[in-house]
C-alpha positions in Angstrom: -5.5 165.2 104.7 -3.4 168.3 105.0 -2.6 170.0 101.8 1.1 169.6 100.8 3.0 171.6 98.2 6.3 170.8 96.7 8.8 172.8 94.5 9.9 169.6 92.7 7.3 170.0 89.9 8.4 173.5 89.0 10.8 172.5 86.3 10.6 168.8 86.4 12.0 166.9 83.4 8.5 165.9 82.4 7.1 162.8 80.8 6.9 159.1 81.8 9.7 158.6 79.3 12.1 159.9 81.8 11.4 156.8 83.9 12.0 154.6 80.9 15.2 156.4 80.2 16.8 155.3 83.4 16.1 151.7 82.4 16.8 151.8 78.6 19.8 154.0 78.8 18.5 156.4 76.1 20.6 159.6 76.5 20.1 162.2 73.8 22.4 165.1 74.4 21.3 168.5 75.5 23.2 171.6 74.2 25.9 172.9 76.5 24.7 175.9 78.3 21.0 175.4 77.6 20.3 173.1 80.5 17.4 173.5 82.9 18.0 172.9 86.6 15.9 170.0 87.6 15.4 168.5 84.1 16.8 165.0 84.4 19.9 164.8 82.3 19.9 162.2 79.5 16.1 161.6 79.5 14.3 160.2 76.6 12.0 162.5 74.6 8.8 163.3 76.5 5.6 161.5 75.5 2.1 162.4 76.5 0.8 159.0 75.9 3.5 157.2 77.8 4.0 154.8 74.9 7.3 154.5 73.2 7.5 152.9 69.7 4.6 152.2 67.4 4.3 148.8 65.9 3.7 149.2 62.2 6.1 152.1 62.2 9.5 150.5 62.8 12.6 152.5 63.0 14.7 152.6 59.9 18.3 151.5 60.2 20.3 154.1 62.0 17.3 155.5 63.9 16.4 155.1 67.5 13.3 153.0 68.1 10.6 154.5 70.3 10.5 158.0 69.0 8.3 160.4 71.0 4.6 160.6 70.1 2.0 163.1 71.2 -1.6 162.5 70.1 -4.1 165.4 70.5 -7.6 164.6 71.6 -10.6 166.1 69.7 -11.7 169.7 70.6 -13.9 170.1 73.6 -16.4 173.0 73.9 -15.1 173.7 77.4 -11.6 174.2 76.2 -11.9 178.0 75.9 -11.5 178.0 79.7 -8.3 176.0 79.6 -5.7 178.7 79.0 -3.1 179.9 81.5 -4.8 183.3 82.1 -8.0 181.5 83.0 -6.6 178.6 85.0 -7.0 178.6 88.8 -3.9 178.9 90.9 -4.1 175.2 91.8 -5.0 173.1 88.8 -5.1 169.7 90.5 -4.6 167.9 93.8 -3.2 164.4 94.1 -4.0 162.8 97.5 -4.0 166.3 98.9 -0.8 167.4 97.2 -1.3 170.5 95.0 -0.2 170.9 91.4 -0.1 174.7 90.8 -0.8 176.5 87.6 2.9 177.6 87.4 3.9 174.0 87.6 1.7 173.1 84.7 2.7 176.1 82.5 6.4 175.6 83.1 6.0 171.9 82.6 4.3 172.4 79.3 7.2 174.5 78.2 9.6 171.7 79.1 7.5 169.2 77.1 7.5 171.5 74.1 11.3 171.8 74.3 11.7 168.1 74.5 9.4 167.5 71.6 11.1 170.1 69.5 14.5 168.4 70.2 12.8 165.2 68.8 11.7 167.1 65.7 8.0 167.5 66.7 6.4 170.9 67.2 3.5 171.0 69.6 1.2 174.0 70.1 0.1 174.9 73.6 -3.6 174.1 73.0 -6.1 173.4 75.8 -5.9 169.6 75.0 -2.1 169.9 75.3 -2.3 171.4 78.8 -4.7 168.7 79.9 -2.3 166.0 78.7 0.7 167.5 80.4 -1.4 167.8 83.6 -2.2 164.1 83.2 1.5 163.4 83.1 2.2 165.5 86.1 -0.5 163.6 88.0 1.0 160.3 86.9 4.5 161.3 88.0 3.2 162.5 91.3 1.3 159.3 91.9 4.5 157.3 91.2 6.6 159.5 93.5 4.0 159.1 96.3 3.9 155.3 95.8 7.7 155.1 95.8 7.7 156.9 99.2 4.9 154.6 100.5 6.9 151.5 99.4 10.1 152.8 101.0 11.8 153.1 97.6 14.4 155.9 98.0 17.8 156.9 96.4 21.1 156.9 98.2 22.8 160.2 99.0 25.5 159.2 96.4 22.8 158.8 93.7 21.4 162.2 94.5 24.9 163.7 94.5 25.6 162.2 91.1 22.4 163.6 89.5 22.8 167.1 90.9 26.4 167.1 89.7 25.3 166.0 86.3 22.7 168.7 86.1 25.3 171.3 87.3 27.7 170.0 84.7 25.4 171.0 81.9 26.1 174.6 82.5 29.3 176.4 81.2 30.1 177.9 84.5 29.2 178.1 88.2 27.8 181.6 87.6 25.5 180.3 84.8 24.2 177.5 87.1 23.4 179.8 90.0 21.7 182.3 87.7 19.5 179.6 86.3 18.6 178.5 89.8 17.7 182.1 90.7 15.6 182.6 87.6 13.6 179.4 88.4 13.1 180.2 92.0 15.0 177.1 93.3 17.7 176.7 95.9 20.3 173.9 95.8 18.4 172.2 98.7 15.2 172.3 96.7 17.0 170.9 93.6 18.4 168.1 95.7 14.9 167.2 97.0 13.6 167.3 93.4 16.4 165.0 92.3 15.7 162.7 95.2 12.0 162.3 94.3 12.8 161.9 90.6 15.3 159.1 91.3 12.8 157.5 93.7 10.2 157.3 91.0 12.7 155.9 88.5 13.8 153.2 91.0 10.2 152.4 91.7 9.6 151.8 88.0 12.8 149.8 87.7 12.1 147.5 90.6 8.3 147.3 90.6 7.3 147.7 87.0 10.1 146.9 84.6 10.8 143.4 85.9 7.4 142.5 84.5 8.4 143.4 80.9 8.9 140.3 78.8 9.5 140.5 75.0 10.3 137.1 73.6 12.5 136.3 70.6 9.4 135.1 68.8 7.7 138.4 69.3 10.7 140.2 67.9 10.7 137.9 64.9 7.0 138.3 64.3 7.3 142.1 64.3 10.1 141.8 61.8 8.2 139.5 59.5 5.1 141.8 59.7 7.1 144.9 58.8 9.7 143.7 56.4 8.5 146.1 53.7 9.3 149.1 56.0 12.6 147.9 57.4 14.8 148.6 54.4 18.3 149.9 53.8 18.6 152.7 51.1 20.7 152.3 48.0 24.4 152.5 48.8 27.5 153.2 46.7 31.1 152.2 47.4 33.2 155.1 46.2 36.7 156.4 46.1 38.0 159.7 45.0 41.0 162.0 44.6 40.6 165.5 45.9 42.6 168.5 44.8 41.6 171.0 47.5 40.9 174.7 46.9 40.5 177.0 49.9 37.6 179.5 50.1 40.1 182.3 49.8 41.8 181.0 46.7 42.5 183.3 43.8 41.1 182.5 40.3 44.7 181.6 39.3 45.0 179.2 42.2 41.7 177.6 41.2 42.8 177.2 37.6 46.0 175.6 38.8 44.2 173.1 41.0 41.7 172.3 38.2 44.6 171.7 35.8 46.2 169.3 38.2 42.9 167.4 38.6 42.5 167.2 34.8 46.0 165.9 34.4 45.4 163.1 37.0 42.2 162.2 35.2 44.1 161.8 31.9 46.6 159.5 33.7 43.7 157.4 35.0 42.1 157.2 31.6 45.5 156.1 30.3 45.6 153.2 32.6 47.4 154.6 35.7 46.5 153.1 39.1 43.8 155.1 40.7 44.8 154.1 44.3 48.4 155.0 43.8 47.6 158.4 42.3 45.2 159.1 45.3 47.9 158.1 47.8 50.4 160.5 46.1 48.1 163.4 45.2 44.8 163.5 47.1 44.3 166.3 49.7 41.7 164.2 51.6 43.7 163.1 54.5 41.0 160.7 55.8 41.0 158.6 52.6 44.3 159.1 50.7 46.2 156.4 52.7 43.5 153.9 51.6 43.8 154.9 47.9 41.0 157.4 48.2 38.5 154.8 49.4 35.5 156.4 51.0 33.7 153.2 51.9 29.9 152.9 51.5 27.7 156.0 51.2 24.0 156.4 51.2 22.0 159.3 49.6 22.4 162.5 51.6 25.8 161.8 53.0 27.8 163.8 50.4 27.5 167.3 48.9 24.7 167.3 46.3 27.0 168.0 43.3 29.4 165.2 44.4 26.5 162.8 45.0 24.9 163.6 41.6 28.1 162.8 39.8 28.6 159.6 41.7 25.0 158.5 41.1 25.5 158.9 37.3 28.4 156.3 37.3 28.4 152.6 36.5 30.6 150.2 38.5 34.3 150.9 37.9 33.5 154.0 35.9 35.4 157.2 36.6 33.8 160.6 36.6 34.9 163.8 34.9 36.5 166.4 37.2 33.8 167.5 39.6 33.9 170.8 41.4 32.5 171.0 45.0 32.9 173.4 47.9 36.0 171.5 48.8 37.8 171.7 45.5 38.1 169.3 42.5 37.3 165.6 42.7 37.8 162.6 40.5 35.3 160.0 41.6 35.2 156.3 40.9 32.2 154.0 41.7 33.5 150.6 42.8 30.2 148.9 43.7 26.5 149.8 43.9 24.1 148.1 46.3 20.4 148.3 45.5 17.8 149.1 48.3 17.1 145.9 50.2 15.4 144.6 53.3 17.8 144.8 56.3 18.6 141.3 57.6 16.9 140.4 60.9 20.2 139.9 62.8 21.1 143.6 62.1 17.9 145.0 63.5 16.6 142.5 66.1 18.2 144.4 69.0 16.6 147.7 68.0 13.2 146.0 67.4 13.5 144.2 70.8 14.2 147.5 72.6 11.3 149.3 70.9 8.9 146.5 71.9 10.3 146.6 75.5 9.9 150.4 75.6 6.3 150.1 74.4 5.4 147.3 76.9 7.1 149.2 79.7 5.1 152.3 78.9 1.9 150.3 78.9 2.7 148.8 82.3 3.5 152.2 83.7 0.2 153.6 82.5 -1.6 150.6 84.0 0.1 151.1 87.4 -0.8 154.8 87.3 -4.4 153.9 86.5 -4.4 151.6 89.6 -2.9 154.3 91.8 -5.4 156.9 90.5 -8.4 154.6 91.1 -7.5 154.0 94.7 -6.3 157.5 95.4 -8.0 160.9 95.3 -7.3 163.0 92.3 -9.1 166.3 91.9 -8.7 168.2 88.6 -9.8 171.8 88.3 -9.4 172.5 84.6 
């Protein structure tokens, strides 16, 4: 078979999670102006294992199930040869199609970036390069199979993806500069997008339809992990804020503090807290509701404000509290102890996590089949 090379791997948005992203709709945002041409917009965090979500480690309320994982294999004595400076120019061939060292090195950088965005730091160890190469091989096999099966995107789908990639840049000039720096032309970028979408459509049409997570499986997971699926303590608070600007003079600060102290005396004398908040509070988001801040969990307020609120009993009013925003009078209305989150509130997230995990396993199984019947040569 004649050797084939392709620019599409140069800065591919790596990881089988990108294939899951098209199905699950996971779209963590990239920073404006920090986009990479060819990295699929809105992809899920990259995983070396292809698995998303770990049973026994359920997401807490408010978190996204299926956080990226990256397991490192034990050291190998031969690993000293697996560094970029010692790699051959071609690190692998997949059915005659070359994966170059530059593809692997740049791909590893993309994986590190994706992992860092997910809060995980991964060092470029020899094991790491091998795992990234396994992902490149897997993606290449899926792209080749998509082509063999006649799975291809429409021109409109390619147009939309290229436009989305282009839109991540602050200007046309920044976009063209990034293309130049990575050695791509717009035609090469379109071909890359075409092959990425083809692989995604292949997974959606040939793999994902086999995913089946029953309601019973979701309930079983919930019951087995109840002790981990818990909501933190919450407080229902209201306050009155007498704002003080950062540029306020000492005299202005004293005047604001005196006003807060006077309001506190009125409350202690029986005045209606809500009415005083409506008439005097400088917090525009809560004053119309009588200062009501709703429910808050630890870590959602400035530490000094939170400390004062935590010390209160239901219906108790705090002394005047100074924060970076000014002077507060805080009232605790209700306190809710930590508790297991009801099944109905988390069943959708658990179901999605289990679907992501099962889809990842099915993708890996399909890659294993394709690898077994194909010819994959690895040179590192």
